[in-house]
N, C-alpha and C positions, 0 to 999 in steps of 0.2 A: 504494500500500500504506500502511496506517496505520502510524504510527511505532512503536507498541507491538508490532505484528506484525513489523516490520522488525528491531527490537531482538532479538526472539526468534530470527529467522532468523540474524542476525549472531552471536548467542551460540552457535548450533549450528555455524556455520561456523568461528568463531574464539573459542572459549570463553576462551582465555587473555586476550583483550582485552575481550570484551563480556559475559562472564558476570556481573560485578558490576552491570551495568545491569539484568539480569533480577531482581535482588534489590531493586530500587527499585519504588515504585509506578508505575503506567503513566504518570502525568503527569510524574514526575521522569525516567523513562527516555526519554520523548519529548523533554523539555528537554535531556537529555544528548546525544541524537542530533542535535538541532537545533544545539546549540553545536559539536559535532564537525564538522558540515557547513558551518558559517558561513565558515571560512577558505577554503573552496573555492567560495564564492559560490553555494551551494545552500541554498535555504530551503524549509521545510515550509509547508504551507497546509492549510486546512480541506478535507477530502475527505468526501463522502458516498458510501458504498459500500453500496447497499441489499442486495446479495446476502449480505453477511456480518454486518455489525455497525453500520450507520448511520454517523454522523458522528464524525470525530476528525481530529487533525492527522496529516499524512503527506506523501508525495510520489509523484508519478507518474514512471515511467521516462522519459517524454517531457520532463520538467522537468530531467533531468540534463544537464549540458553534454556535448557530444561530446568524445570522447577524441581528442587530436591524435596524428598519427603520431609515433612515436618515444618515446611516454610509456609 
């Protein structure tokens, strides 16, 4: 998913935390998401999604680290 779309989804899920990101331009919102993911060793990368909107930074579900039992 492209970062700017993920930011929109996060704002819908937790407006109290992520709504301010939707008030940024798409590049700044993507940078905020990337910075928030960095402590968890999750990085965004260039993705091309032809079905929706071409290329942009984002992440794939398979790039997320597995959740360990007990967390």
